[in-house]
Backbone bond lengths (Angstrom), bond angles and torsions (degrees), N, CA, C in turn:
res aa  C-N    CA-C-N  psi(-1)  N-CA   C-N-CA  omega(-1)  CA-C   N-CA-C  phi
1 M - - - 1.444 - - 1.589 109.37 -
2 L 1.322 116.86 -29.11 1.404 121.64 172.79 1.540 112.71 -60.86
3 D 1.330 119.78 -40.01 1.421 123.22 176.66 1.509 111.84 -67.32
4 V 1.307 117.72 -35.70 1.454 120.54 173.85 1.550 112.23 -65.04
5 A 1.324 113.46 -44.55 1.497 121.15 -179.88 1.509 109.52 -59.40
6 K 1.290 117.85 -39.09 1.460 120.17 -179.25 1.556 114.70 -62.87
7 T 1.328 112.17 -32.72 1.475 117.58 -179.93 1.557 109.48 -69.05
8 K 1.313 120.24 -20.10 1.456 120.01 -175.87 1.549 112.19 -75.43
9 N 1.316 117.93 -19.94 1.464 121.74 -179.27 1.504 114.28 56.69
10 V 1.386 118.40 38.18 1.417 121.75 178.90 1.500 111.33 -125.73
11 Y 1.393 116.81 -10.14 1.428 122.37 -178.95 1.527 111.35 -106.73
12 R 1.306 111.85 142.74 1.531 116.79 -179.29 1.549 109.17 -98.09
13 N 1.246 119.40 -36.16 1.453 123.55 -179.21 1.533 113.42 -118.05
14 F 1.421 113.61 142.85 1.398 120.46 -178.87 1.504 105.64 -127.36
15 I 1.266 119.71 114.66 1.535 122.65 -169.58 1.501 105.78 -121.01
16 K 1.252 120.56 132.02 1.433 122.65 173.08 1.571 106.30 -126.05
17 E 1.324 112.08 103.27 1.524 118.26 179.86 1.534 106.72 -146.54
18 F 1.397 111.03 162.74 1.436 119.61 175.07 1.547 109.02 -75.84
19 L 1.317 117.37 129.22 1.483 119.97 -178.17 1.587 103.35 -98.93
20 G 1.235 112.55 113.76 1.507 121.14 179.03 1.504 110.44 -166.44
21 P 1.317 117.66 -145.60 1.415 121.16 -179.40 1.508 112.18 -80.17
22 N 1.342 120.83 -11.98 1.443 124.75 176.22 1.434 113.00 -64.06
23 R 1.308 117.06 148.48 1.459 120.81 177.54 1.544 107.78 -73.78
24 L 1.259 117.02 125.48 1.414 124.33 175.94 1.552 111.54 -75.11
25 G 1.280 113.43 150.06 1.487 117.74 175.80 1.481 115.35 -78.01
26 I 1.319 115.94 49.80 1.436 122.27 -176.49 1.570 104.53 -129.58
27 D 1.311 119.09 135.47 1.429 121.44 179.60 1.529 109.69 -66.95
28 D 1.385 114.45 152.47 1.434 122.48 174.34 1.584 106.25 -55.26
29 D 1.396 113.63 148.81 1.468 119.89 169.31 1.489 112.10 54.68
30 S 1.253 117.20 42.35 1.519 121.96 178.82 1.432 118.17 -86.81
31 Y 1.349 117.56 -34.33 1.422 121.83 -171.33 1.597 115.67 -119.47
32 D 1.283 115.88 147.57 1.521 117.56 175.93 1.513 111.74 -78.00
33 A 1.267 118.21 -21.68 1.468 121.74 -178.61 1.504 113.21 -158.92
34 V 1.313 115.74 152.16 1.468 124.23 169.75 1.478 105.92 -127.95
35 V 1.344 112.19 133.75 1.517 120.58 173.46 1.454 110.45 -120.71
36 G 1.351 119.99 127.86 1.429 123.03 178.36 1.499 109.73 -130.96
37 S 1.288 113.53 127.08 1.574 120.56 179.11 1.503 106.17 -127.82
38 G 1.322 113.77 129.19 1.517 114.59 -177.78 1.430 120.90 75.39
39 L 1.402 117.79 7.87 1.411 121.34 -178.21 1.539 109.35 -68.69
40 F 1.235 121.10 -39.59 1.530 123.27 -171.20 1.523 109.48 -94.94
41 A 1.291 114.68 80.79 1.453 123.41 176.97 1.558 109.78 -134.34
42 T 1.222 117.18 166.12 1.520 119.26 -179.23 1.513 110.41 -57.51
43 G 1.346 115.33 125.15 1.449 120.58 -172.80 1.522 124.17 84.10
44 H 1.343 107.56 -5.99 1.471 114.77 -179.31 1.541 110.17 -98.66
45 V 1.293 118.22 -145.63 1.481 121.73 -174.28 1.576 110.85 -78.82
46 K 1.244 114.06 160.99 1.455 125.39 176.43 1.558 112.22 -115.83
47 S 1.331 115.51 174.65 1.456 117.65 -176.87 1.566 110.82 -68.49
48 D 1.417 118.46 -7.47 1.445 118.42 179.41 1.508 112.20 -75.89
49 C 1.314 117.95 3.82 1.517 118.95 179.03 1.505 110.78 -96.10
50 L 1.345 118.26 -7.30 1.490 118.61 -169.98 1.502 111.87 -67.34
51 E 1.279 121.05 -32.56 1.498 125.57 178.80 1.492 106.86 -59.56
52 Q 1.376 116.97 -43.99 1.463 114.51 -175.62 1.457 113.01 -72.46
53 L 1.360 121.59 -33.16 1.407 122.97 171.65 1.471 110.26 -60.40
54 I 1.244 122.72 -44.15 1.504 126.79 175.63 1.421 112.25 -55.37
55 R 1.366 114.22 -48.13 1.475 124.95 -171.17 1.600 108.70 -62.51
56 I 1.289 118.24 -36.25 1.427 122.95 -174.13 1.508 114.35 -89.73
57 V 1.301 117.38 -8.78 1.548 124.78 176.13 1.471 108.71 -94.52
58 K 1.354 116.37 134.17 1.430 123.75 176.30 1.475 110.12 -61.98
59 P 1.369 119.18 148.63 1.445 123.53 170.70 1.506 110.41 -53.62
60 G 1.387 119.26 128.67 1.471 122.45 -174.16 1.453 114.29 90.99
61 G 1.332 117.70 -10.26 1.454 124.30 175.14 1.546 109.36 -78.71
62 V 1.342 112.33 171.65 1.457 117.85 -171.14 1.597 107.97 -122.87
63 I 1.377 111.99 150.74 1.461 122.90 172.73 1.533 106.85 -122.10
64 C 1.267 116.66 120.99 1.519 119.86 177.11 1.499 107.18 -118.56
65 L 1.328 115.23 127.69 1.457 121.10 -178.75 1.508 111.19 -131.33
66 A 1.324 113.51 127.04 1.512 119.13 179.18 1.472 112.99 -119.77
67 L 1.314 115.07 138.58 1.407 120.20 177.16 1.618 113.96 -152.45
68 R 1.306 113.92 168.52 1.517 113.46 177.16 1.522 102.76 -75.30
69 E 1.321 113.79 134.01 1.439 120.13 -179.22 1.517 114.11 -56.77
70 N 1.287 119.56 -38.10 1.427 124.94 -177.40 1.572 112.62 -63.57
71 R 1.349 116.78 -19.56 1.396 119.60 176.71 1.628 109.10 -65.29
72 L 1.304 117.13 -25.44 1.473 113.68 -175.74 1.478 111.73 -67.24
73 Q 1.377 120.60 -20.12 1.393 121.48 175.29 1.536 115.51 -106.10
74 T 1.300 113.42 -22.38 1.536 115.80 -169.95 1.500 110.92 -103.32
75 N 1.316 123.31 -15.24 1.485 124.87 -173.07 1.536 107.80 -108.92
76 E 1.299 111.78 121.46 1.469 120.92 -178.62 1.465 109.95 -54.85
77 G 1.306 120.62 -37.79 1.442 129.40 -176.79 1.609 114.33 -65.23
78 C 1.282 111.76 -23.60 1.480 112.57 -178.33 1.516 117.32 -133.68
79 K 1.348 116.45 19.53 1.379 123.56 172.87 1.604 110.48 -60.41
80 D 1.223 118.45 -33.95 1.471 123.47 172.66 1.459 118.16 -95.72
81 L 1.333 116.02 13.01 1.476 118.54 -173.11 1.447 111.29 -58.96
82 E 1.328 120.90 -56.95 1.396 127.42 -174.71 1.615 111.33 -62.11
83 S 1.285 117.80 -36.63 1.464 120.10 175.45 1.535 109.50 -70.44
84 R 1.310 119.11 -33.34 1.371 120.52 179.65 1.514 110.09 -74.82
85 M 1.307 120.68 -34.15 1.460 124.69 175.36 1.557 107.57 -65.17
86 A 1.260 121.09 -42.10 1.385 124.98 177.69 1.487 113.37 -62.96
87 A 1.376 116.08 -43.61 1.403 117.69 177.70 1.492 115.86 -64.85
88 L 1.351 116.25 -35.07 1.549 119.23 173.38 1.478 111.70 -69.55
89 Q 1.352 118.05 -25.30 1.521 119.31 171.52 1.487 110.01 -70.98
90 S 1.347 113.11 -42.16 1.480 114.32 -179.69 1.531 111.55 -65.80
91 E 1.268 117.43 -29.93 1.531 122.00 177.41 1.546 111.06 -75.23
92 G 1.356 119.17 -5.09 1.364 119.27 179.91 1.480 122.38 79.84
93 L 1.424 110.63 22.47 1.521 116.59 -169.83 1.574 107.70 -98.00
94 W 1.365 116.18 -26.94 1.427 119.61 179.19 1.559 110.57 -154.87
95 Q 1.267 118.42 170.40 1.473 125.29 -177.03 1.502 108.34 -133.58
96 Q 1.323 120.52 127.49 1.424 124.63 176.73 1.496 109.27 -69.38
97 V 1.363 118.69 127.86 1.394 123.94 -179.13 1.554 106.54 -100.87
98 S 1.370 118.68 -37.76 1.431 123.77 175.52 1.487 112.71 -163.24
99 R 1.358 111.58 159.60 1.464 120.01 173.54 1.525 102.36 -138.48
100 E 1.331 118.94 110.48 1.496 120.30 -179.30 1.553 112.00 -120.91
101 L 1.267 111.33 140.40 1.470 120.03 175.24 1.570 108.60 -90.83
102 F 1.333 117.17 143.21 1.432 122.92 -177.39 1.597 104.56 -129.65
103 P 1.245 120.15 104.59 1.539 125.87 171.66 1.533 106.27 -55.94
104 G 1.346 110.43 133.49 1.476 117.94 171.90 1.506 114.17 65.39
105 Y 1.318 117.39 34.13 1.491 126.35 -178.28 1.492 113.04 -55.42
106 A 1.391 114.43 -51.81 1.541 118.72 -179.53 1.470 110.67 -147.78
107 S 1.377 122.94 126.97 1.334 126.45 178.17 1.539 114.60 48.72
108 G 1.302 115.26 39.18 1.402 123.81 177.52 1.529 114.51 79.73
109 D 1.310 116.49 -4.39 1.541 120.79 173.95 1.577 107.75 -82.10
110 D 1.316 111.38 145.93 1.469 118.25 175.36 1.494 108.39 -77.46
111 G 1.297 117.76 151.05 1.461 122.16 -179.36 1.619 110.57 -117.95
112 V 1.254 110.08 165.10 1.465 117.08 172.56 1.545 108.04 -136.13
113 V 1.324 114.22 136.31 1.468 122.80 -173.06 1.518 108.34 -126.00
114 Y 1.369 114.70 118.82 1.438 123.17 -174.67 1.560 106.24 -101.18
115 L 1.270 120.07 138.46 1.408 125.22 171.17 1.474 107.64 -123.29
116 Y 1.382 118.99 126.69 1.463 124.36 177.11 1.538 113.91 -127.10
117 R 1.285 119.47 143.71 1.416 121.14 172.97 1.514 108.41 -106.90
118 V 1.406 112.30 126.38 1.518 120.19 178.24 1.473 108.81 -67.76
119 L 1.336 118.37 136.11 1.491 124.88 177.73 1.483 110.64 -95.45
């Protein structure tokens, strides 16, 4: 997918790293926004990546995450996703802007889209 992205001539950086609790090779406060769709699925990322997403987004920037709603109950990697999101809000790292449900998001499954502002 990085090779495909390079052909678009719209991206400046191409980064291939494991997204998890490890520190990414990206400077703090580098991006205005992060968008993730389909990240939280079996064998993909877990809620332990959220701190890194927050770290690389500038204060006032946004993080938008979309996933199939049923993943919140069925996927080991995201059963604690919403509680982790709430904890990071309590810690003053970000503020939830919205949580919206989308019927028929993917393959007939409903979706949920979160929007957070980094503090």
